[in-house]
C-alpha positions in Angstrom: -10.5 -24.8 -2.3 -10.3 -21.2 -2.3 -8.5 -19.2 0.5 -10.8 -16.9 2.9 -10.4 -13.4 2.0 -7.8 -11.3 4.2 -10.0 -8.2 3.2 -13.4 -7.8 3.5 -15.2 -4.5 2.3 -18.9 -3.5 2.7 -20.2 -0.8 1.1 -18.1 1.9 2.8 -19.2 5.2 2.7 -16.8 7.9 4.6 -18.3 11.3 4.3 -16.3 14.7 5.4 -18.3 17.7 7.1 -22.4 18.1 7.5 -25.7 19.2 5.5 -25.2 21.0 2.7 -21.1 21.1 3.1 -21.0 17.4 3.2 -18.5 15.9 0.5 -18.8 11.7 0.1 -15.0 10.7 -0.5 -16.2 6.8 -0.3 -19.9 6.3 -1.9 -20.6 1.9 -1.1 -17.0 0.9 -2.3 -17.0 -3.2 -1.9 -14.0 -5.9 -2.3 -12.2 -8.6 -1.1 -8.4 -9.5 -0.8 -7.5 -13.0 -0.9 -4.0 -13.8 0.7 -1.0 -13.8 -1.7 -3.2 -11.4 -4.8 -2.8 -7.6 -5.3 -5.5 -5.5 -5.6 -4.7 -2.3 -7.3 -7.3 0.8 -6.5 -6.4 3.3 -9.3 -7.9 6.2 -9.7 -7.0 10.3 -10.9 -6.6 12.7 -7.9 -9.4 12.8 -5.5 -11.2 8.9 -7.0 -11.0 8.3 -3.1 -8.7 5.6 -3.5 -6.3 7.1 -0.5 -9.3 7.5 1.5 -9.7 4.1 1.4 -6.1 3.2 2.7 -6.5 5.4 5.4 -10.0 3.7 6.6 -7.9 -0.3 6.4 -5.2 1.6 8.2 -7.4 3.1 11.1 -6.8 6.4 10.3 -9.6 7.0 9.2 -13.0 6.2 10.2 -15.6 5.2 8.3 -19.1 7.2 8.4 -20.8 3.5 7.5 -20.6 -0.2 5.9 -17.8 -2.7 7.2 -14.3 -3.7 7.3 -13.0 -6.9 7.9 -9.2 -7.8 8.2 -8.4 -11.6 9.1 -11.6 -12.4 10.0 -11.6 -9.5 12.6 -14.1 -6.3 12.2 -11.8 -2.8 11.7 -15.0 -0.8 11.0 -13.7 1.3 13.8 -9.7 2.4 14.9 -8.5 1.5 18.2 -9.4 2.7 21.2 -5.8 1.0 22.8 -2.3 0.5 22.2 -2.9 -3.7 22.7 -5.7 -3.8 19.6 -3.6 -1.1 17.8 -0.7 -3.5 18.3 -2.7 -6.7 17.4 -4.1 -4.7 14.6 0.0 -3.7 13.0 0.6 -7.4 13.1 -1.8 -7.9 10.7 -2.1 -5.3 8.5 0.6 -2.5 7.6 1.0 0.7 5.8 3.6 1.5 3.4 3.3 5.1 2.7 4.7 7.1 -0.5 7.6 9.2 1.5 9.3 7.1 4.0 11.8 10.0 4.7 9.2 12.0 6.7 8.9 8.3 9.3 12.2 8.0 9.3 14.2 9.7 11.7 16.7 11.6 10.3 19.1 11.0 13.3 18.5 7.2 13.6 20.3 4.7 11.4 18.7 2.5 9.6 19.4 -0.3 12.0 18.0 0.8 15.3 14.8 1.8 13.0 14.1 -1.5 12.0 15.1 -3.0 15.3 12.5 -0.3 16.8 9.3 -2.4 14.3 11.1 -6.1 15.5 10.7 -5.1 19.5 7.7 -4.2 19.2 5.9 -6.6 17.9 7.6 -9.7 18.3 9.3 -9.0 21.2 13.2 -11.2 21.2 16.2 -10.9 22.8 18.8 -8.6 21.9 21.0 -11.4 19.9 17.6 -12.3 18.0 16.6 -9.2 17.2 19.6 -7.8 15.6 20.3 -11.1 14.0 16.1 -10.3 12.7 16.9 -6.8 11.5 20.0 -8.3 9.4 17.5 -10.8 7.9 15.0 -8.4 6.9 17.4 -5.6 5.2 18.4 -8.8 3.6 15.6 -9.5 2.4 14.3 -5.8 0.8 17.9 -5.9 -1.2 19.6 -4.1 1.5 23.8 -5.4 3.4 24.8 -4.6 7.3 26.9 -1.8 5.9 22.9 -0.1 5.3 21.9 -1.3 8.6 25.1 1.6 10.6 24.1 5.1 8.4 21.0 7.9 8.6 18.4 7.8 5.9 20.0 10.9 4.4 22.9 8.8 3.6 20.3 6.5 1.0 18.7 7.5 -1.8 14.7 7.3 -2.3 14.8 3.7 -3.6 16.8 2.2 -0.8 14.6 4.6 2.2 11.3 3.2 0.6 13.3 -0.7 1.2 14.0 0.4 4.6 9.9 1.5 4.9 9.4 -2.4 3.4 11.6 -3.8 5.7 9.9 -2.6 8.6 6.6 -3.3 7.4 7.2 -6.7 7.7 9.4 -6.7 10.6 5.2 -7.6 11.8 4.8 -10.3 9.8 1.8 -9.4 8.4 -1.0 -11.1 6.3 -1.8 -7.1 4.5 0.3 -4.3 3.2 -1.3 -1.3 2.1 1.3 0.6 -0.3 -0.4 4.1 -0.9 1.4 5.6 -3.8 4.7 3.7 -3.1 6.3 3.5 -5.7 5.4 7.4 -7.0 7.9 9.3 -6.5 10.6 6.8 -7.5 12.9 7.0 -10.9 11.0 4.5 -13.4 14.1 2.0 -13.2 14.2 2.3 -9.0 10.5 2.0 -9.5 10.9 -1.6 -11.3 12.9 -2.7 -8.6 10.5 -2.4 -5.8 7.8 -3.6 -7.9 10.1 -6.3 -8.3 10.9 -6.9 -4.3 7.3 -6.6 -3.6 6.5 -9.6 -6.1 9.2 -11.7 -4.6 8.7 -10.9 -0.8 4.6 -11.7 -2.0 5.9 -15.4 -3.4 7.9 -15.7 -0.9 5.2 -15.4 2.6 1.6 -15.1 0.7 1.2 -11.4 1.9 -1.7 -9.6 0.1 -1.5 -5.9 -1.1 -3.7 -3.2 -1.2 -1.5 -0.9 -3.7 -2.9 2.5 -4.2 -2.0 4.4 -6.9 -3.1 6.7 -9.6 -0.7 5.5 -12.4 -2.1 2.6 -14.8 1.7 2.3 -16.0 2.9 -0.1 -12.8 -0.6 -1.6 -12.6 0.6 -4.7 -15.1 3.6 -5.0 -12.7 2.3 -5.8 -9.5 -0.9 -6.6 -9.8 -3.7 -8.9 -10.1 -7.0 -7.4 -10.1 -8.0 -4.1 -11.0 -10.5 -1.5 -9.2 -10.5 1.9 -10.9 -12.6 4.5 -9.1 -14.1 7.9 -10.1 -15.2 10.0 -7.2 -15.6 7.7 -4.3 -17.4 5.0 -6.6 -16.4 1.7 -8.7 -16.4 2.6 -11.9 -15.1 -0.8 -13.5 -13.7 -3.7 -11.5 -11.6 -7.1 -13.0 -8.4 -8.7 -13.5 -5.4 -6.4 -14.8 -5.4 -7.9 -17.9 -9.3 -7.4 -18.4 -9.0 -3.8 -17.0 -5.6 -2.9 -18.8 -6.4 -4.7 -22.4 -10.5 -4.8 -22.9 -11.5 -2.2 -20.6 -15.6 -1.4 -20.7 -15.8 2.0 -19.2 -15.3 5.2 -21.0 -13.4 6.5 -17.9 -10.9 3.7 -18.0 -10.2 4.4 -21.6 -9.5 7.9 -20.7 -6.9 7.0 -17.9 -5.2 4.4 -19.9 -4.7 6.9 -22.8 -3.2 9.4 -20.0 -0.4 6.8 -19.0 2.5 8.0 -21.3 4.5 4.7 -23.1 7.3 4.0 -24.2 8.1 6.4 -26.7 5.4 8.8 -25.4 7.2 12.9 -25.6 5.3 15.9 -23.7 4.6 18.2 -26.1 2.8 21.9 -25.4 -0.9 21.9 -25.7 -1.2 25.3 -27.9 -2.5 28.9 -25.7 
């Protein structure tokens, strides 16, 4: 028996501005994501993928269309703290640059403890145990709980961001360019971590990226976006190995491969 999707997006549209100056960032986009699955939204800059992520997380409101997360309507942003916390227990965001979301003066343990207290309200002793449990789940130790973000590498800070997101025990993670700022070797470590966590928790991922090189490592399904519209969708294998659309082929051709060496173009 197939599990019900944890995300349903139907005919999503997002426009900015009015009249002749209006810009359509997302144009009639529909998709679903099932528990334990990863959907990659890919495309070049301006394709609309991050706008979709912002609408899913409640940062932006849709112009039209509907969104359901865990069977509940999410079409409009939350209007109260209570609703925001409830929605946060269902869906969490992991952004591209975790450094900007971490207080540089706050220890990592304290930052994760805040997220634990916000969503699960445990006693102090239980909170510390949960913090160490989350740090261990993302490959960090009790020592890391005592330091500030500046003492960590970019990959370690991204692990902290994932730990904070997991503190809510969400059913969905939206990962917006979550590994694009990391070195290739660190990217692989974080992607392997995400795969392991998904296997253990059944959390669904919406993985937003411009880099098709990482898609095969993380995604089950892919949607290719161009100028706000879906140009192609399918399994990761079909999209990467048997693309039907010229635009998808162009994206794949622009993806660096092992042994690829950049060369200067003649002026």
